[in-house]
C-alpha positions as CSV (number, residue, x, y, z in Angstrom):
1,X,107.7,180.3,100.3
2,X,109.2,183.4,100.8
3,X,108.1,185.6,103.3
4,X,106.4,189.3,102.7
5,X,108.1,192.4,104.3
6,X,107.2,196.1,104.9
7,X,103.8,197.1,105.5
8,X,102.3,193.5,105.0
9,X,104.6,191.8,106.9
10,X,103.6,194.6,109.6
11,X,99.8,193.6,108.8
12,X,100.4,190.1,109.5
13,X,102.3,190.5,112.9
14,X,99.1,192.8,114.1
15,X,96.9,190.1,113.1
16,X,98.7,186.9,114.0
17,X,100.2,187.7,117.1
18,X,96.9,189.3,118.8
19,X,94.8,186.0,117.5
20,X,97.8,183.6,118.7
21,X,96.8,185.3,122.3
22,X,93.1,184.4,121.9
23,X,94.0,181.0,120.7
24,X,95.8,180.5,123.9
25,X,92.6,181.9,126.2
26,X,90.2,179.6,123.7
27,X,92.0,176.7,124.4
28,X,91.8,177.2,128.2
29,X,88.4,177.9,127.8
30,X,87.5,174.8,126.6
31,X,89.4,172.9,129.3
32,X,87.8,175.4,132.0
33,X,84.4,175.0,129.9
34,X,81.8,177.5,132.0
35,X,83.0,177.1,135.2
36,X,84.0,180.6,135.7
37,X,82.9,183.7,134.1
38,X,85.8,184.4,132.0
39,X,85.9,181.3,130.6
40,X,82.3,181.1,130.4
41,X,82.4,184.4,127.8
42,X,84.8,182.5,125.5
43,X,83.0,179.3,125.7
44,X,79.7,180.7,124.5
45,X,81.4,182.4,121.3
46,X,80.2,180.1,118.5
47,X,82.8,177.6,117.1
48,X,82.4,178.4,113.6
49,X,83.3,182.1,114.3
50,X,86.6,181.2,116.2
51,X,87.3,178.6,113.2
52,X,87.1,181.3,110.8
53,X,89.7,183.4,112.8
54,X,91.8,180.7,113.5
55,X,91.8,179.7,110.1
56,X,92.8,182.9,108.7
57,X,95.2,183.8,111.1
58,X,97.1,180.6,110.2
59,X,96.9,181.3,106.3
60,X,98.6,184.6,107.1
61,X,101.5,183.1,109.1
62,X,102.0,180.7,106.5
63,X,102.0,183.3,103.8
64,X,103.8,186.0,105.6
65,X,106.3,184.6,107.8
66,X,107.8,182.1,105.8
67,X,108.7,178.4,106.3
68,X,111.5,179.3,109.3
69,X,110.9,177.3,112.1
70,X,109.1,179.7,114.7
71,X,106.9,180.6,111.9
72,X,106.2,176.9,111.2
73,X,105.7,176.1,114.6
74,X,102.8,179.3,114.8
75,X,101.4,177.9,111.4
76,X,100.9,174.2,113.0
77,X,99.8,175.6,116.4
78,X,96.9,178.0,114.7
79,X,95.7,175.2,112.3
80,X,95.5,172.8,115.2
81,X,93.5,175.2,117.1
82,X,91.5,175.8,113.7
83,X,90.5,172.1,113.5
84,X,89.8,171.8,117.3
85,X,86.8,174.9,116.7
86,X,85.8,173.0,113.5
87,X,85.3,169.9,115.4
88,X,83.4,171.4,118.3
89,X,80.9,173.2,115.6
90,X,80.6,170.0,113.6
91,X,80.0,168.0,116.9
92,X,77.4,170.0,118.5
93,X,75.9,173.1,116.3
94,X,74.9,170.8,113.4
95,X,73.3,167.5,112.4
96,X,75.3,164.9,109.7
97,X,72.0,163.4,108.5
98,X,70.8,165.0,105.2
99,X,67.2,164.1,106.4
100,X,65.0,163.7,109.3
101,X,64.5,160.4,110.7
102,X,61.7,158.4,109.7
103,X,59.8,157.0,112.7
104,X,58.7,153.2,113.2
105,X,56.0,152.0,115.2
106,X,58.6,151.3,118.0
107,X,59.6,155.2,118.1
108,X,58.3,157.7,120.5
109,X,58.5,161.7,119.1
110,X,58.9,163.9,121.9
111,X,59.1,167.5,121.1
112,X,59.8,170.5,123.3
113,X,59.8,174.2,122.7
114,X,60.0,177.6,125.0
115,X,57.3,180.0,123.5
116,X,58.4,182.1,126.6
117,X,54.8,182.9,128.2
118,X,52.8,183.9,124.9
119,X,50.2,186.5,126.0
120,X,47.8,187.7,123.1
121,X,49.8,185.3,120.8
122,X,49.2,181.9,122.5
123,X,46.6,180.6,119.9
124,X,48.8,181.5,117.0
125,X,51.8,179.6,119.0
126,X,49.7,176.7,119.4
127,X,48.5,176.5,116.0
128,X,52.3,176.9,114.8
129,X,53.1,174.1,117.4
130,X,50.1,171.6,116.4
131,X,51.4,170.2,113.3
132,X,54.7,169.1,114.8
133,X,53.8,167.7,118.3
134,X,54.7,164.2,117.5
135,X,53.6,161.7,120.4
136,X,54.6,164.1,123.4
137,X,55.1,167.6,123.5
138,X,56.5,169.5,126.7
139,X,56.0,173.5,126.7
140,X,58.1,175.7,128.7
141,X,56.5,178.8,130.0
142,X,53.2,178.0,128.1
143,X,51.4,181.2,129.2
144,X,47.6,180.6,128.3
145,X,48.3,178.1,125.3
146,X,46.7,175.2,127.1
147,X,43.9,177.1,129.0
148,X,40.4,176.3,128.0
149,X,39.6,179.2,125.3
150,X,42.9,178.7,123.4
151,X,43.7,174.9,123.8
152,X,40.3,173.9,122.2
153,X,40.9,175.8,119.0
154,X,44.2,174.5,118.4
155,X,44.8,171.1,120.3
156,X,45.0,168.2,117.7
157,X,42.4,165.4,118.5
158,X,43.4,162.7,120.7
159,X,45.9,164.6,122.9
160,X,45.6,165.3,126.3
161,X,47.1,168.4,128.0
162,X,48.1,169.4,131.4
163,X,49.1,172.6,132.5
164,X,51.4,172.9,135.5
165,X,51.8,176.9,135.2
166,X,55.4,176.8,134.8
167,X,55.2,174.0,132.2
168,X,52.7,172.2,130.6
169,X,52.6,168.8,128.7
170,X,50.1,167.3,125.6
171,X,50.4,163.8,125.0
172,X,48.9,161.1,123.1
173,X,50.2,158.6,125.2
174,X,48.8,158.1,128.6
175,X,50.0,160.5,131.2
176,X,51.0,158.5,134.2
177,X,52.5,161.2,136.3
178,X,52.9,164.7,135.9
179,X,54.0,167.3,138.5
180,X,56.2,170.2,139.5
181,X,59.1,169.1,141.8
182,X,60.6,172.6,142.7
183,X,60.5,175.9,141.7
184,X,63.4,177.8,143.6
185,X,64.2,181.8,143.7
186,X,67.9,181.5,144.4
187,X,69.5,184.7,145.4
188,X,71.8,186.4,142.8
189,X,71.1,183.5,140.0
190,X,67.5,183.8,139.3
191,X,64.6,180.9,139.5
192,X,65.2,177.3,138.7
193,X,62.4,174.9,138.4
194,X,62.2,171.0,137.9
195,X,59.1,169.2,136.6
196,X,58.8,165.4,136.7
197,X,56.7,163.5,134.0
198,X,55.7,159.7,133.0
199,X,53.9,158.8,129.9
200,X,53.5,155.3,129.0
201,X,54.6,154.1,125.5
202,X,52.3,152.0,123.1
203,X,54.6,148.8,123.9
204,X,53.6,149.5,127.7
205,X,57.2,150.6,129.0
206,X,57.2,153.9,131.1
207,X,59.2,156.6,130.0
208,X,60.5,159.0,132.6
209,X,60.9,162.9,131.7
210,X,62.8,165.4,133.9
211,X,62.2,168.9,132.8
212,X,64.2,171.6,133.7
213,X,64.3,175.3,133.2
214,X,67.4,177.2,134.1
215,X,67.7,181.2,134.8
216,X,69.2,182.7,131.8
217,X,71.7,185.3,134.1
218,X,74.7,185.4,131.5
219,X,76.6,187.7,134.1
220,X,76.3,184.4,136.6
221,X,79.4,182.0,135.9
222,X,77.5,178.4,135.1
223,X,79.7,177.0,137.8
224,X,78.0,178.9,140.5
225,X,74.6,178.1,138.8
226,X,75.9,174.1,138.7
227,X,76.6,174.6,142.6
228,X,73.3,175.9,143.2
229,X,71.7,172.8,140.8
230,X,73.5,170.3,142.9
231,X,72.2,171.9,146.3
232,X,68.7,171.8,144.8
233,X,69.0,168.1,143.7
234,X,70.2,167.2,147.1
235,X,66.8,168.5,148.8
236,X,64.5,167.5,145.9
237,X,65.4,163.9,145.7
238,X,64.5,162.5,141.7
239,X,61.5,159.8,141.8
240,X,63.5,157.7,139.6
241,X,66.5,157.6,137.0
242,X,64.8,159.7,134.2
243,X,65.1,158.2,130.9
244,X,64.9,161.7,129.2
245,X,66.3,165.4,130.5
246,X,65.0,168.4,128.4
247,X,64.2,172.0,128.8
248,X,65.9,175.4,128.4
249,X,69.2,174.8,130.3
250,X,70.6,178.4,129.2
251,X,73.9,176.8,128.7
252,X,75.7,175.3,125.5
253,X,76.6,171.8,125.2
254,X,79.6,170.6,127.2
255,X,78.5,172.8,130.1
256,X,79.0,171.8,134.1
257,X,75.3,172.5,134.2
258,X,74.2,170.0,131.8
259,X,76.8,167.7,133.7
260,X,75.0,168.3,136.8
261,X,71.4,167.9,135.6
262,X,72.4,164.7,132.9
263,X,71.6,162.0,135.4
264,X,73.4,159.5,132.8
265,X,71.5,160.8,129.9
266,X,73.4,162.1,126.7
267,X,72.7,164.0,123.6
268,X,71.9,162.9,120.4
269,X,75.3,162.1,118.3
270,X,75.5,164.3,115.5
271,X,75.1,161.3,112.8
272,X,71.3,160.9,114.4
273,X,70.8,164.5,114.1
274,X,69.8,166.8,110.8
275,X,69.9,170.3,110.3
276,X,70.9,173.3,112.3
277,X,70.5,172.4,115.8
278,X,71.3,175.9,117.4
279,X,68.2,177.1,119.2
280,X,68.4,180.7,120.3
281,X,68.2,183.6,119.6
282,X,65.4,183.1,116.7
283,X,65.6,183.5,113.8
284,X,69.3,183.7,113.5
285,X,70.1,181.0,116.3
286,X,73.9,180.9,117.3
287,X,73.5,179.3,120.5
288,X,72.3,175.7,121.2
289,X,70.9,176.5,124.8
290,X,67.8,174.0,124.7
291,X,68.7,170.7,125.3
292,X,67.2,167.2,125.2
293,X,69.4,164.1,126.4
294,X,68.3,160.4,126.5
295,X,69.1,157.4,129.0
296,X,70.6,154.3,128.1
297,X,67.1,152.6,127.8
298,X,66.3,154.5,124.8
299,X,68.0,154.5,121.3
300,X,68.7,157.8,119.5
301,X,66.9,157.6,115.9
302,X,66.6,161.3,115.3
303,X,67.0,164.5,116.6
304,X,66.4,168.2,114.9
305,X,65.4,171.7,115.7
306,X,63.0,173.9,113.7
307,X,61.4,177.5,113.8
308,X,58.0,178.1,114.9
309,X,58.0,181.6,114.4
310,X,57.4,182.7,117.5
311,X,59.6,183.4,120.7
312,X,63.3,183.6,120.4
313,X,63.8,180.0,120.7
314,X,63.4,177.3,118.3
315,X,61.8,173.9,119.1
316,X,63.4,170.9,119.4
317,X,62.3,167.3,118.7
318,X,63.9,163.7,119.3
319,X,63.1,160.4,117.8
320,X,63.7,157.9,120.4
321,X,63.4,153.9,120.0
322,X,61.6,152.7,123.1
323,X,62.4,148.8,124.2
324,X,59.4,146.6,124.7
325,X,59.0,144.8,128.0
326,X,61.3,146.8,129.7
327,X,59.7,148.4,132.9
């Protein structure tokens, strides 16, 4: 392949060389994750955006610089980084299953949504949520959604609701335990709260749920937040090993904060998920900052997110297989 000359060559150099520097920084950020502020800023950039940038630069390097060895090495390096970014996008941002999972008698459907403290929209938010609640619904920042005036107008029959202020639960399953573990304001970071809930599955197996809400604070490196969360968890001992960890984590998949809170739980694999999985900022969600993780006692059968028409967050829902007789 012949290389181009003149203005086209100069244009290629002005594109490919800066993108090559960006590629080095991007790879470093994937290794460092969101531990530091510089890496966090890069780590949060949607992977599909980086794929387009790297793929275009790789094509331009191949088209403009010919087949000489340095040009070929640059093309290969950019191609590898483009494939890496595509892989990250396919692993975390989209589900591979073309349809949502069907629900069996042994499954439990758990929904989580952060409506961001709805005021006048509390009733409308409840009605939007009512049709997708599943067996258990966790609401972060419910506002007045579960106060009697609004709750009676939208809550489906057979569901019991408990409002803990910062979080609420509505469940068809018996609620065994439900309380806030902590709500701490951390200097220069923000407010962290954790809640503990236990429901009884149809087979009698208790399902232990750790609900979390992390501060937004985009100017704070998630490494600092992870250290703060580690200290909180040392002071607030969890009652047991959680089967599900969910909530508004305000960080993306692979974050050091998720690692700190996971307690052995893992997200749904992409072949068990369906549709677009990013949750923020609705309606054009580009970041997956709401998470749902499940422990080894449960089996992932499906996972999806959906737009309820309110808040800046999409709701998330997991379909989980619960073993019989394991307590």
